[in-house]
C-alpha positions as CSV (number, residue, x, y, z in Angstrom):
1,M,14.2,76.3,47.7
2,S,10.4,75.8,47.6
3,D,8.3,75.9,50.8
4,L,7.6,72.2,50.5
5,A,11.3,71.4,50.2
6,Q,12.0,73.5,53.3
7,R,9.4,71.6,55.2
8,L,10.9,68.3,54.1
9,Q,14.3,69.4,55.0
10,A,13.2,69.9,58.6
11,L,12.0,66.3,58.7
12,L,14.6,64.3,56.8
13,R,18.0,63.2,58.2
14,P,21.2,62.3,56.3
15,G,21.3,58.6,55.8
16,D,17.5,58.1,55.8
17,T,16.0,55.3,53.7
18,I,12.8,56.6,52.0
19,W,10.0,54.4,50.6
20,W,6.9,55.1,48.5
21,G,4.3,53.3,46.5
22,Q,4.9,51.7,43.1
23,T,3.8,52.9,39.7
24,T,0.3,54.5,39.9
25,A,0.7,54.9,43.7
26,E,3.8,57.2,43.6
27,P,3.1,60.5,45.4
28,L,4.5,62.6,42.6
29,T,4.5,66.0,44.2
30,L,6.6,64.7,47.1
31,T,9.0,62.5,45.0
32,R,9.6,65.3,42.5
33,T,10.4,67.7,45.2
34,L,12.8,65.2,46.7
35,T,14.8,64.7,43.5
36,Q,14.7,68.4,42.5
37,H,16.0,69.5,45.9
38,R,18.0,66.4,46.8
39,H,21.2,68.2,47.6
40,A,19.6,70.5,50.2
41,L,17.5,67.6,51.6
42,A,20.5,65.3,52.0
43,Q,22.1,68.1,54.2
44,G,25.7,67.2,53.3
45,G,25.1,63.4,53.4
46,R,23.2,60.9,51.3
47,L,19.7,59.6,51.2
48,Q,18.6,56.1,50.1
49,V,15.5,55.4,48.1
50,F,13.8,52.0,48.0
51,V,12.8,51.4,44.4
52,G,9.8,49.3,43.3
53,L,8.2,49.0,39.8
54,G,8.5,52.3,37.9
55,L,6.0,54.3,35.9
56,S,7.1,57.9,36.1
57,D,10.4,59.5,35.1
58,T,11.0,60.8,38.6
59,L,14.2,58.9,39.2
60,Q,17.2,59.4,36.9
61,P,20.7,58.0,36.9
62,E,22.2,61.5,37.5
63,H,20.3,61.6,40.8
64,A,22.9,59.1,42.1
65,D,25.1,62.0,43.0
66,V,23.2,62.2,46.3
67,L,20.7,59.4,46.2
68,D,21.4,55.7,46.6
69,F,19.0,53.4,44.9
70,L,18.0,50.1,46.4
71,G,15.2,47.9,45.2
72,Y,13.7,44.5,44.3
73,A,13.0,45.3,40.7
74,A,14.1,47.2,37.6
75,S,11.2,47.6,35.3
76,G,9.9,50.4,33.2
77,P,11.8,53.7,33.7
78,H,13.8,52.2,36.5
79,R,15.6,50.0,34.0
80,A,17.7,53.1,33.2
81,L,19.0,53.0,36.8
82,A,20.1,49.4,36.5
83,K,21.7,50.0,33.1
84,A,23.7,52.9,34.5
85,G,24.8,50.7,37.4
86,V,23.3,52.8,40.1
87,L,20.5,50.4,41.2
88,D,21.5,47.9,43.9
89,I,19.1,44.9,43.5
90,I,17.9,42.8,46.5
91,P,17.2,39.4,44.9
92,T,14.4,38.4,47.3
93,H,11.0,36.8,47.1
94,Y,8.2,39.4,47.4
95,S,6.8,37.6,50.4
96,Q,10.0,38.2,52.3
97,L,10.0,42.0,52.1
98,P,7.8,42.6,55.2
99,P,9.9,40.4,57.5
100,L,13.1,41.9,56.1
101,I,11.7,45.3,57.0
102,A,10.6,44.2,60.4
103,E,14.0,42.7,61.2
104,G,15.8,45.9,60.1
105,R,17.7,44.2,57.3
106,I,16.1,46.7,54.9
107,P,15.8,50.0,56.7
108,A,12.6,52.1,56.5
109,D,13.0,55.5,58.0
110,V,10.5,57.7,56.1
111,V,7.5,56.6,54.0
112,L,5.9,58.9,51.4
113,V,2.3,57.9,50.8
114,Q,-0.3,58.9,48.2
115,V,-3.7,58.9,50.0
116,S,-7.3,59.5,49.2
117,P,-9.4,62.3,50.7
118,P,-10.7,61.2,54.2
119,D,-14.0,59.5,54.6
120,A,-16.8,60.7,57.0
121,L,-14.8,59.2,59.9
122,G,-11.7,61.2,59.0
123,R,-9.9,58.1,57.7
124,Y,-7.4,58.5,54.9
125,S,-7.0,55.4,52.7
126,L,-3.8,54.3,51.0
127,G,-6.0,54.0,48.0
128,Q,-4.2,52.2,45.2
129,V,-1.7,50.3,47.2
130,R,-0.9,48.4,50.3
131,E,1.8,45.8,49.5
132,Y,4.9,46.4,51.6
133,L,4.0,50.0,52.7
134,P,2.2,49.0,55.9
135,A,5.3,47.1,57.1
136,A,7.5,50.1,56.2
137,M,5.0,52.5,57.9
138,E,5.0,50.4,61.1
139,H,8.8,50.7,61.5
140,A,9.4,54.2,60.0
141,R,10.2,57.2,62.0
142,L,7.7,59.3,60.2
143,I,5.0,59.2,57.5
144,I,4.5,62.0,55.0
145,G,1.2,62.1,53.0
146,E,0.1,63.5,49.7
147,V,-3.7,63.8,49.3
148,H,-5.0,63.4,45.8
149,P,-8.7,63.9,45.0
150,D,-8.7,61.2,42.3
151,V,-7.2,58.5,44.5
152,P,-10.0,56.0,45.4
153,W,-10.9,55.2,49.0
154,T,-10.4,51.5,49.2
155,F,-11.1,48.9,51.9
156,G,-8.5,46.7,53.5
157,G,-6.7,49.0,55.9
158,P,-4.6,50.3,57.5
159,Y,-6.4,53.7,57.6
160,L,-4.6,56.8,58.7
161,Q,-5.8,59.8,60.7
162,A,-4.5,63.4,60.3
163,Q,-2.4,63.0,63.4
164,D,-0.5,60.0,61.9
165,F,1.3,62.2,59.4
166,A,4.4,64.3,60.2
167,L,3.4,66.3,57.1
168,L,0.3,66.2,55.0
169,I,0.0,68.1,51.7
170,D,-2.4,68.4,48.8
171,S,-1.1,67.0,45.5
172,D,-0.5,69.3,42.5
173,S,0.2,66.4,40.1
174,T,-1.9,64.4,37.7
175,L,-2.3,60.7,38.6
176,P,-0.3,58.5,36.2
177,D,-2.1,55.8,34.4
178,M,-0.8,52.5,33.2
179,A,-0.8,52.5,29.4
180,R,-2.9,49.9,27.7
181,A,-2.0,48.4,24.4
182,E,-3.9,46.0,22.1
183,P,-2.6,42.4,22.8
184,G,-0.9,40.9,19.8
185,L,-1.7,37.6,18.1
186,A,0.7,35.7,20.3
187,E,-0.8,37.1,23.5
188,K,-4.3,36.3,22.3
189,A,-3.3,32.7,21.5
190,I,-1.7,32.3,24.9
191,A,-4.7,33.7,26.6
192,A,-7.0,31.3,24.7
193,H,-4.9,28.3,25.9
194,I,-5.0,29.6,29.5
195,A,-8.7,30.3,29.4
196,G,-9.3,26.7,28.3
197,L,-7.5,25.5,31.5
198,I,-9.5,27.6,34.0
199,E,-12.7,26.2,35.4
200,D,-15.7,28.3,36.5
201,G,-15.4,29.2,40.2
202,S,-11.6,29.4,40.1
203,C,-9.7,32.2,41.9
204,I,-7.1,33.9,39.7
205,Q,-3.9,35.8,40.2
206,L,-2.2,37.7,37.4
207,G,-0.2,40.8,36.8
208,V,-0.5,43.7,34.4
209,G,0.4,44.3,30.8
210,N,-0.6,43.0,27.4
211,L,-0.7,39.3,28.3
212,P,-2.8,39.7,31.5
213,E,-5.1,42.0,29.6
214,A,-5.5,39.3,26.9
215,V,-6.2,36.7,29.6
216,T,-9.0,38.8,31.2
217,A,-10.5,39.4,27.8
218,A,-10.5,35.6,27.1
219,L,-12.3,34.9,30.4
220,R,-15.5,36.8,29.5
221,Q,-17.6,33.6,29.2
222,H,-16.5,32.2,32.5
223,K,-18.7,32.3,35.7
224,D,-18.1,33.2,39.3
225,L,-14.3,33.8,39.1
226,G,-12.5,35.0,42.2
227,L,-9.6,37.3,42.7
228,H,-6.5,37.0,44.9
229,S,-3.6,38.8,43.3
230,G,-0.7,41.2,43.8
231,A,-1.2,43.7,41.0
232,I,-4.4,44.2,39.0
233,G,-5.2,46.3,36.0
234,D,-8.2,47.6,34.1
235,G,-9.2,44.2,32.8
236,I,-10.1,43.1,36.3
237,A,-12.6,45.9,36.6
238,E,-14.1,45.0,33.2
239,L,-14.5,41.3,34.4
240,A,-16.2,42.5,37.5
241,E,-18.5,44.9,35.7
242,A,-19.4,42.1,33.2
243,G,-20.5,39.8,36.1
244,V,-17.7,37.3,35.6
245,L,-15.7,38.2,38.6
246,T,-18.1,37.7,41.5
247,N,-15.8,36.0,44.2
248,A,-19.0,34.0,45.1
249,R,-17.3,30.6,45.2
250,K,-14.1,31.7,47.0
251,N,-13.7,29.6,50.1
252,I,-11.5,32.3,51.7
253,D,-12.7,35.9,51.7
254,T,-16.0,34.8,50.1
255,G,-17.6,37.6,48.1
256,M,-14.5,39.8,48.1
257,G,-11.6,40.2,45.7
258,T,-8.1,40.7,47.1
259,A,-5.2,42.7,45.5
260,G,-2.0,44.4,46.6
261,V,-1.8,47.4,44.2
262,L,-4.0,48.9,41.5
263,M,-2.0,49.4,38.3
264,G,-4.5,50.7,35.8
265,G,-6.4,53.9,34.9
266,E,-9.5,55.9,35.6
267,R,-11.8,52.9,35.0
268,L,-10.1,50.7,37.6
269,R,-10.0,53.6,40.1
270,R,-13.7,54.3,39.6
271,W,-14.6,50.6,40.2
272,A,-12.4,50.3,43.3
273,H,-13.6,53.5,45.0
274,Q,-15.6,52.6,48.2
275,N,-16.2,49.1,46.7
276,P,-16.8,46.7,49.6
277,Q,-16.2,43.8,47.2
278,L,-12.6,44.7,46.9
279,Q,-9.9,44.6,49.6
280,V,-6.5,46.1,48.9
281,R,-4.2,44.2,51.3
282,E,-0.6,44.1,52.5
283,T,2.0,41.7,51.1
284,A,2.0,39.8,54.4
285,Y,-1.5,38.6,53.4
286,T,-1.6,38.6,49.6
287,H,1.6,36.5,49.3
288,H,1.3,34.5,52.5
289,P,2.0,30.8,51.7
290,E,-0.7,29.4,53.9
291,V,-3.3,31.8,52.6
292,L,-2.5,30.9,49.0
293,A,-2.4,27.2,49.6
294,G,-5.7,27.4,51.3
295,I,-7.5,28.9,48.3
296,H,-9.4,26.3,46.3
297,K,-8.8,26.3,42.6
298,F,-6.1,29.0,42.9
299,V,-4.8,29.8,39.4
300,A,-1.5,31.7,39.4
301,I,-0.6,33.2,36.0
302,N,2.9,34.7,35.8
303,S,5.4,35.6,33.1
304,A,9.1,35.6,32.6
305,I,11.9,36.6,30.3
306,E,12.9,33.0,29.3
307,V,12.5,29.4,30.3
308,D,15.0,26.6,29.7
309,L,14.1,23.1,28.4
310,T,14.0,21.7,31.9
311,G,11.7,24.3,33.3
312,Q,14.2,26.7,34.9
313,I,12.9,30.3,34.8
314,N,14.7,33.6,34.4
315,A,12.6,36.6,35.2
316,E,15.4,39.1,36.0
317,V,18.0,39.6,33.3
318,A,18.0,40.0,29.6
319,G,20.9,41.0,27.4
320,G,23.1,41.5,30.4
321,V,20.7,44.2,31.8
322,Y,18.6,43.7,35.0
323,M,15.0,44.4,33.8
324,G,12.7,42.3,36.0
325,A,12.6,40.9,39.4
326,V,12.4,37.7,41.5
327,G,9.1,39.2,42.6
328,G,6.2,37.2,43.8
329,A,6.2,34.5,41.0
330,M,7.5,31.7,43.1
331,D,5.2,32.7,46.0
332,F,2.2,32.4,43.8
333,L,3.4,29.3,41.8
334,R,4.0,27.4,45.0
335,G,0.7,28.5,46.4
336,A,-1.1,27.3,43.3
337,A,0.7,24.0,43.4
338,R,-0.4,23.4,46.9
339,S,-4.0,24.6,46.3
340,K,-6.8,22.0,45.9
341,G,-7.4,22.1,42.2
342,G,-4.9,24.9,41.7
343,L,-2.8,25.6,38.5
344,P,0.7,27.1,38.6
345,I,1.0,28.7,35.1
346,L,4.0,30.5,33.6
347,A,3.1,32.2,30.3
348,L,5.2,33.9,27.7
349,P,5.4,34.4,23.9
350,S,7.8,31.9,22.3
351,T,10.0,34.6,20.8
352,A,11.3,38.1,21.3
353,K,12.8,40.0,18.3
354,A,13.1,36.6,16.5
355,N,15.1,35.1,19.4
356,S,13.6,32.0,21.2
357,R,12.5,32.5,24.7
358,I,12.5,28.8,25.2
359,V,16.2,28.2,25.5
360,A,18.7,25.4,26.2
361,Q,20.6,27.6,28.6
362,L,19.4,30.6,30.5
363,S,21.1,33.9,29.8
364,G,20.4,35.1,33.3
365,P,19.9,33.8,36.8
366,V,17.4,31.1,37.8
367,S,14.6,33.1,39.4
368,T,12.4,30.1,39.8
369,P,13.9,26.6,39.9
370,R,12.6,23.8,37.7
371,A,11.3,22.0,40.9
372,D,8.6,24.8,41.0
373,A,7.7,24.8,37.3
374,G,4.1,23.8,36.6
375,L,2.4,24.6,33.3
376,I,4.4,26.6,30.7
377,V,2.3,28.2,28.0
378,T,3.2,29.8,24.8
379,E,1.2,30.6,21.7
380,H,2.1,27.2,20.4
381,G,0.6,25.2,23.3
382,I,0.9,24.0,26.9
383,A,3.8,22.1,28.4
384,D,2.6,20.5,31.7
385,L,5.8,19.7,33.4
386,R,4.3,18.5,36.7
387,G,5.7,15.1,37.6
388,L,7.7,14.7,34.3
389,P,11.3,13.5,34.2
390,L,13.9,15.7,32.6
391,S,13.8,13.8,29.2
392,R,10.1,14.3,28.8
393,R,10.2,17.9,30.0
394,V,12.6,18.7,27.2
395,R,10.3,17.2,24.6
396,R,7.3,19.1,25.9
397,M,9.3,22.4,25.9
398,I,10.5,21.9,22.4
399,D,7.0,21.3,21.2
400,I,5.8,24.8,22.5
401,A,8.8,26.6,21.1
402,A,8.5,28.5,17.8
403,P,8.7,26.0,14.9
404,E,11.9,27.6,13.5
405,H,13.7,27.1,16.8
406,R,12.7,23.5,17.5
407,E,15.5,21.7,15.6
408,P,18.3,23.8,17.1
409,L,16.8,23.2,20.5
410,A,16.6,19.5,19.9
411,Q,20.3,19.5,18.9
412,Q,21.3,21.3,22.1
413,A,19.1,19.1,24.3
414,H,21.5,16.1,24.3
415,Q,24.3,18.2,25.8
416,L,21.9,19.9,28.3
417,L,20.6,16.6,29.6
418,R,24.0,15.0,29.8
419,S,25.0,17.9,32.1
420,C,21.9,17.0,34.2
421,G,22.8,13.3,34.3
422,A,19.9,12.4,32.0
423,A,19.4,11.2,28.4
424,F,17.3,12.8,25.7
425,K,14.5,10.7,24.3
426,D,13.1,11.6,20.9
């Protein structure tokens, strides 16, 4: 057993629930030691791991021989855990994670954190993430840190001193980067539709991936945009460096962008390092309903697996496999709906492998109810469902489906609306 494993063994207890940062914020030296030496560290019992969004291959289904996996999402490599039936999903809104931790409904015994080198005052920054980690750290028995020289020192707190760690090690791993791919034609068309809706001075929220990257590229001619988001990628750094993202017109946190986690690469880390115009904040702030509702012209841009003709949204299950999350979509959509001049946007390509993603009946759960649907955007147009009765919603949704799927959807619409107590109007 390695020296690090021995030191961890002295700290961990059987039955502990262990947390760490998502994707790029995973402390790989610690997590890989945990999985490699899991039998010794569990000390004859079992350990539980809280799973967020995945990026590395650290966690594998065979590790369930000693580790129990609990989490709110099953994306990226963690999809294999769900497919193997070893990931127990908590179907909760992202905003509810901190109170669930505080109430002890989701235990947090040990938190593994990836931190930056300390500043001149000896303060270690959580660098690329805050999200739910501050809540977990507040209630955990101990915090174990991994210092990586490439982790940016970011503002937003909380900051840690050396004495706050039960164990502090130097990383021997390379920081993982989120892969970037060129957006396809559908993503570019969707981004153009969305860019046409956003006014100068708006405050945006969006995730990471091909579609958000396409949206940031389509916003290059805008002025004085603000940022209040959960995850951000490299496209946000590019908007800021191009002078588009200034946060100058934000009525809350004027002059500063707000994010929960950095999911990008070296460019994003370089921009974020000691940047006083960026605050990386905890979920209790980034997803707080009153904060979101109070932001003027708040534009929430989220995606999903499929949307039905009445506006019900499935963001969790596809093909019988859990591959998404309830996540923060409803938190942001509701915030944008209450914002003065806000826009609650759900965007997705109209098809996936020739199958329509605009459907008469969802193949998975209702992650966001139709009462919270706002503007649905595909490459074929925009369906603004706000204030529309069911019959008109169906017509709008059919219009933004792929042309080859519109007639079959229209045929299914009559039965769908009868089940809702409404009539289809051509």
